[in-house]
C-alpha positions as CSV (number, residue, x, y, z in Angstrom):
1,M,138.2,71.4,29.5
2,Q,142.0,71.0,29.3
3,L,143.8,68.8,26.9
4,L,147.2,67.8,28.4
5,E,149.9,65.4,27.1
6,I,150.8,63.0,29.9
7,S,154.4,62.0,30.4
8,G,154.5,59.7,33.4
9,Q,153.8,56.0,32.9
10,R,151.6,55.7,36.0
11,E,149.6,58.8,35.1
12,K,149.0,57.4,31.6
13,Q,147.7,54.2,33.0
14,A,145.5,56.0,35.5
15,A,143.9,58.1,32.8
16,A,143.3,55.0,30.6
17,R,141.8,53.1,33.6
18,A,139.6,56.0,34.6
19,V,137.9,56.1,31.2
20,L,138.1,52.5,30.0
21,E,136.6,51.0,33.1
22,N,133.5,53.2,32.5
23,L,133.2,52.2,28.8
24,T,132.4,48.5,29.1
25,E,130.1,48.7,26.0
26,W,133.4,49.0,23.9
27,F,136.0,47.7,26.4
28,G,134.1,44.9,28.1
29,I,136.7,42.1,27.9
30,P,138.7,42.6,31.1
31,E,141.9,41.1,29.7
32,A,141.8,43.3,26.6
33,R,141.0,46.4,28.7
34,E,144.0,45.6,31.0
35,E,146.3,45.2,28.0
36,Y,145.2,48.7,26.7
37,I,145.9,50.2,30.1
38,R,149.3,48.4,30.5
39,D,150.4,49.4,27.0
40,S,149.4,53.0,27.4
41,A,152.5,53.5,29.7
42,G,154.8,53.4,26.7
43,Q,152.7,55.4,24.3
44,I,152.1,59.1,23.5
45,C,149.0,59.9,25.6
46,I,146.8,63.0,25.8
47,A,144.0,63.4,28.4
48,A,141.0,65.6,28.6
49,W,140.5,66.9,32.1
50,D,137.3,68.5,33.6
51,Q,137.8,69.9,37.1
52,E,140.6,67.4,38.1
53,R,138.8,64.4,36.5
54,T,139.9,62.5,33.4
55,V,136.9,62.5,31.0
56,G,138.7,61.3,27.9
57,F,142.1,60.2,26.5
58,I,143.9,59.1,23.4
59,C,147.1,57.1,23.1
60,L,149.3,56.7,20.0
61,K,151.9,54.1,19.1
62,E,154.4,53.9,16.3
63,T,153.6,51.2,13.8
64,G,156.2,52.3,11.2
65,K,158.7,55.0,10.5
66,A,156.1,57.3,9.1
67,T,153.0,56.1,10.9
68,L,151.4,56.3,14.3
69,E,148.3,54.4,15.3
70,I,145.5,55.5,17.6
71,A,146.1,52.5,19.9
72,V,143.2,53.4,22.2
73,M,140.8,56.3,22.7
74,G,137.8,56.9,24.9
75,V,135.6,59.6,26.2
76,L,133.2,59.0,29.1
77,K,129.7,58.5,27.8
78,E,128.2,61.6,29.6
79,F,130.8,63.7,27.7
80,H,130.0,62.3,24.2
81,R,129.0,64.8,21.5
82,Q,130.7,67.7,23.2
83,G,133.8,67.9,21.0
84,I,136.2,66.2,23.4
85,G,137.0,63.3,21.1
86,R,137.6,65.7,18.2
87,G,139.8,67.9,20.4
88,L,141.8,64.9,21.5
89,F,142.3,63.8,17.9
90,Q,143.3,67.3,16.8
91,R,145.9,67.5,19.6
92,A,147.2,64.0,18.7
93,R,147.4,65.1,15.1
94,E,149.4,68.1,16.0
95,I,151.9,66.1,18.1
96,A,152.2,63.5,15.3
97,T,153.0,66.2,12.8
98,E,155.5,67.9,15.1
99,K,157.3,64.6,15.5
100,G,157.5,64.2,11.7
101,Y,155.0,61.4,11.1
102,S,153.1,61.3,7.8
103,F,150.1,59.1,8.6
104,L,147.8,58.2,11.4
105,Q,145.9,54.9,11.3
106,V,143.2,53.4,13.5
107,K,141.5,50.0,13.7
108,T,137.9,49.3,14.7
109,V,135.2,46.8,13.9
110,Q,133.9,47.1,10.4
111,M,130.8,49.2,9.8
112,G,127.6,47.3,9.8
113,K,128.4,44.7,12.5
114,Y,127.3,46.6,15.6
115,E,125.5,49.9,16.1
116,S,128.0,51.0,18.9
117,Y,130.9,50.5,16.5
118,D,129.0,52.1,13.6
119,K,129.0,55.3,15.7
120,T,132.8,54.9,16.1
121,N,133.3,54.4,12.4
122,R,131.2,57.5,11.6
123,F,133.3,59.5,14.1
124,Y,136.6,58.5,12.4
125,L,135.1,59.2,9.0
126,S,134.0,62.6,10.2
127,L,137.6,63.4,11.2
128,G,138.8,62.7,7.6
129,F,140.0,59.1,7.9
130,Q,139.5,57.0,4.9
131,E,139.0,53.3,4.6
132,F,142.3,51.5,4.0
133,E,141.8,47.8,4.4
134,V,139.6,45.2,6.1
135,F,141.0,42.2,7.8
136,P,138.0,39.8,8.1
137,T,139.6,37.5,10.7
138,L,142.4,39.5,12.4
139,W,140.4,39.6,15.7
140,D,137.9,36.9,14.9
141,E,135.2,36.2,12.3
142,H,132.5,38.1,14.2
143,N,134.6,41.2,14.5
144,P,136.2,42.1,11.1
145,C,139.0,44.7,11.6
146,Q,138.5,47.9,9.6
147,V,141.7,49.9,9.2
148,Y,141.3,53.7,8.5
149,I,144.2,56.0,7.6
150,I,144.6,59.8,7.3
151,S,147.5,61.7,5.8
152,L,149.2,64.3,8.0
153,K,150.7,66.2,5.1
């Protein structure tokens, strides 16, 4: 498995598309999925490759002078629980630190709403993220937004 930072806009979007279109359990709203793919072109992106195939990726966007956000991340289901997500996060953390950022944040649906997102929450907690704030209606009342943060220092 190779973890590579992607520089080209088209390559970033292709990596995002290859993964997100196969993760409809989390990215099932076509308009939202296309927005993630479109936005990835201008973000820091790292992809996991297995024999010329994208199996996972992570994109980071700046949300403040000291903070990057995990804008979108995904690993193909058949590659879950193999350390790929953790590897992508570790590489993203290294890049964020090299660029002088102090924090990483991520948003997801609050724990306790949906089992699929509970797994996502547990993943971020296992990486060392801490609960920062909940926005009950940022997305809508059925999907309260949990913000997690981790210090890079």
